[in-house]
C-alpha positions as CSV (number, residue, x, y, z in Angstrom):
1,M,17.8,171.8,138.6
2,A,20.6,170.1,139.3
3,A,18.7,167.2,138.6
4,Q,17.7,168.3,136.0
5,Q,21.0,169.3,134.0
6,R,22.2,166.1,135.3
7,G,20.1,164.7,132.6
8,R,20.9,166.8,130.4
9,R,24.3,166.1,130.4
10,A,23.5,162.2,130.0
11,H,20.9,162.9,127.6
12,W,24.2,164.4,125.8
13,R,27.0,161.5,126.7
14,L,24.3,159.0,125.3
15,L,23.7,161.0,122.2
16,G,27.3,161.8,121.3
17,G,27.5,157.5,121.7
18,L,25.1,156.5,119.1
19,A,26.8,159.3,116.7
20,L,30.1,157.6,117.8
21,V,29.0,154.1,117.8
22,L,26.8,155.3,114.3
23,S,30.3,156.4,112.7
24,L,32.4,153.8,113.4
25,G,29.4,151.4,111.5
26,F,29.5,153.4,108.7
27,G,33.2,153.6,108.6
28,L,34.2,149.9,108.6
29,G,30.7,149.5,106.1
30,A,32.8,150.9,103.8
31,C,36.2,149.3,104.1
32,K,36.0,146.9,101.6
33,P,39.0,144.4,100.8
34,K,41.6,146.6,98.7
35,E,42.1,144.9,95.4
36,R,45.6,144.2,93.6
37,P,47.3,144.2,90.2
38,L,47.5,140.3,88.8
39,A,50.4,139.3,90.6
40,P,52.6,135.8,91.1
41,P,52.3,134.7,94.3
42,A,55.4,135.4,96.5
43,G,58.4,132.5,95.8
44,T,57.9,132.9,92.4
45,P,60.6,132.0,90.1
46,A,61.4,133.7,87.0
47,M,60.6,133.1,83.4
48,D,63.0,130.1,81.9
49,V,63.8,133.0,78.5
50,S,62.8,130.0,76.4
51,H,58.9,130.7,77.5
52,V,59.4,134.5,75.7
53,A,58.4,133.4,72.0
54,Y,54.9,131.9,73.7
55,F,54.2,135.0,76.3
56,D,55.0,138.1,73.7
57,R,52.6,140.8,75.2
58,G,50.9,140.1,71.8
59,I,47.3,139.9,70.5
60,T,45.7,137.8,67.8
61,T,43.2,138.9,66.3
62,A,41.9,136.7,63.8
63,P,40.4,133.5,65.8
64,V,42.9,130.6,65.6
65,V,42.2,127.3,63.9
66,L,42.6,124.9,65.3
67,V,41.8,122.2,62.9
68,G,43.2,123.1,60.1
69,R,46.2,121.9,58.4
70,S,47.4,124.8,56.5
71,P,51.6,125.7,57.2
72,S,50.4,129.3,58.8
73,D,47.5,126.7,60.9
74,V,49.9,124.6,62.6
75,V,52.2,127.6,63.9
76,D,49.1,128.8,65.1
77,Q,48.2,125.0,67.0
78,R,51.6,124.8,68.2
79,L,51.6,128.5,70.1
80,F,48.1,127.6,70.9
81,G,49.5,124.4,72.5
82,Q,53.0,125.3,74.3
83,R,50.9,128.6,75.7
84,L,48.4,126.5,77.0
85,G,50.9,123.9,77.5
86,Y,53.6,126.7,79.3
87,A,50.9,129.2,81.4
88,D,50.7,129.8,85.3
89,L,47.1,131.1,84.1
90,V,44.6,130.9,81.5
91,V,41.6,132.8,81.7
92,V,39.0,134.6,79.7
93,A,38.3,138.0,79.2
94,T,36.3,140.3,78.0
95,V,37.8,143.6,76.1
96,E,36.3,146.8,77.7
97,E,37.4,149.5,76.2
98,S,41.3,149.5,73.3
99,W,43.7,152.7,72.2
100,E,46.6,153.5,71.0
101,R,49.3,155.7,71.8
102,R,51.4,157.8,69.1
103,R,54.7,159.7,70.1
104,G,55.9,160.8,66.5
105,A,57.1,157.0,64.8
106,D,55.6,155.5,67.9
107,V,52.8,153.7,68.3
108,R,51.8,151.8,71.5
109,H,48.7,149.7,71.6
110,F,46.7,149.3,74.7
111,V,43.5,147.0,76.0
112,Q,41.7,146.8,79.7
113,V,40.0,144.0,80.1
114,R,37.2,142.0,83.1
115,L,38.8,139.4,83.6
116,G,35.8,136.6,84.0
117,E,36.4,132.9,84.6
118,P,39.3,131.2,85.4
119,L,40.3,128.0,82.7
120,L,43.6,127.0,84.3
121,Y,44.1,127.4,87.5
122,E,42.9,130.5,89.7
123,L,43.0,134.4,89.8
124,P,45.5,135.5,93.3
125,K,43.0,136.4,96.1
126,K,41.7,139.7,95.4
127,T,42.9,140.0,92.4
128,A,41.3,143.8,90.7
129,E,38.7,143.0,88.1
130,T,39.7,145.3,85.5
131,L,43.3,144.7,83.8
132,R,45.0,147.1,81.4
133,L,47.2,145.3,79.3
134,E,50.4,146.8,76.9
135,V,49.6,144.8,73.5
136,V,52.3,144.4,70.8
137,S,50.4,144.4,68.0
138,E,51.9,145.7,63.8
139,D,48.1,146.5,63.2
140,P,45.7,148.7,64.2
141,L,43.6,147.3,67.2
142,G,40.3,149.3,66.2
143,D,36.7,148.7,68.8
144,L,37.0,145.6,70.8
145,R,34.7,146.5,72.6
146,G,32.8,143.4,73.8
147,E,34.9,140.9,72.0
148,T,36.0,137.8,73.8
149,F,39.2,136.2,74.6
150,V,41.7,133.7,76.5
151,L,43.9,135.4,78.1
152,F,47.3,133.4,78.9
153,V,49.3,134.8,82.0
154,R,53.3,133.3,82.9
155,W,54.8,134.7,85.7
156,S,57.9,136.7,85.0
157,P,58.5,138.7,89.0
158,G,60.8,141.4,88.9
159,E,59.6,142.8,85.4
160,R,56.9,145.5,85.3
161,P,54.5,144.5,84.9
162,P,55.7,140.8,87.2
163,F,54.0,138.6,84.0
164,R,53.8,138.0,80.4
165,H,50.4,136.8,78.7
166,H,49.5,136.1,75.1
167,L,46.0,137.6,74.7
168,M,43.6,134.9,72.2
169,I,40.3,135.7,70.8
170,A,38.0,133.1,71.2
171,D,34.3,131.6,70.6
172,Q,32.8,129.4,72.9
173,E,33.8,126.6,71.2
174,T,37.1,126.8,71.9
175,I,36.7,128.0,75.8
176,E,34.8,124.8,75.9
177,L,37.9,123.3,73.7
178,I,40.4,124.5,76.4
179,Q,38.2,122.9,79.4
180,G,38.1,119.4,77.8
181,M,42.1,119.9,77.3
182,V,42.7,120.4,81.0
183,G,39.9,118.1,82.5
184,H,41.4,115.5,80.4
185,A,45.6,116.4,81.2
186,I,44.1,116.5,85.1
187,E,42.0,112.4,84.5
188,A,45.3,112.0,83.6
189,G,47.1,112.7,86.0
190,Q,49.3,115.6,84.3
191,L,47.9,118.1,86.2
192,D,46.8,118.9,89.8
193,R,43.3,118.3,90.4
194,R,43.2,122.6,91.2
195,A,43.9,123.7,87.8
196,G,40.6,122.7,87.0
197,K,38.4,124.2,89.4
198,R,36.6,127.0,87.8
199,K,34.0,129.7,89.3
200,K,33.7,133.4,88.2
201,G,34.9,135.7,90.3
202,R,38.5,136.4,92.0
203,G,39.8,133.5,94.6
204,G,42.1,130.4,95.4
205,K,45.3,128.6,94.5
206,R,47.4,127.9,91.8
207,G,49.1,124.8,91.3
208,A,52.7,124.2,91.2
209,N,54.8,126.1,88.5
210,G,54.8,124.4,84.9
211,E,52.3,121.8,86.0
212,A,50.0,122.7,82.7
213,K,52.6,121.0,80.5
214,G,50.4,118.1,80.4
215,A,47.3,120.3,79.0
216,A,48.9,121.1,75.5
217,K,49.7,117.1,75.7
218,A,46.6,116.1,76.4
219,G,45.3,117.9,73.3
220,G,47.9,116.7,71.0
221,K,50.2,119.3,70.5
């Protein structure tokens, strides 16, 4: 009888141990690395106030004519070169949703984008794949779902969010142009080779602040 009781106790201890192991295993499997909002690396210096005009939190929804010679085209091309030249990060972004909030005469515009392929430097590690941005626009945004944009980012520690940005609608030709400009600047020694290390997803390192100036110069901007 005593032997049977000892056998039962051993049996239940074994089952309890297995349950504990399984629960720990499931718990560990469920603990995925926590995604972080887009933010600059530690120690990033404050943004130069002269760059506010380029990273205006605005959105360009009409394609920029990069070969046009009209006065408006030239202005757009200059802004494009300045944004590319001074950006700390340039990444392809696809709009998942766009909306506005009204409070009396005040209208605020928002977009949620999914971050894709980095074109200049890489996203900080563990950055969330989706990003909500407030954008400055004098006109209604309309339905932008599925549209491809290029997101130009300049780190601005101390602000909320800790960066300034500009969104520019882009087709594949524009994206390939940026890739070519970055590649040319790297080959010319104007950019750190890490600037052109492109891969889908997250992670990687960014180069020194301001290195991207060569990209705009290489493209003739």
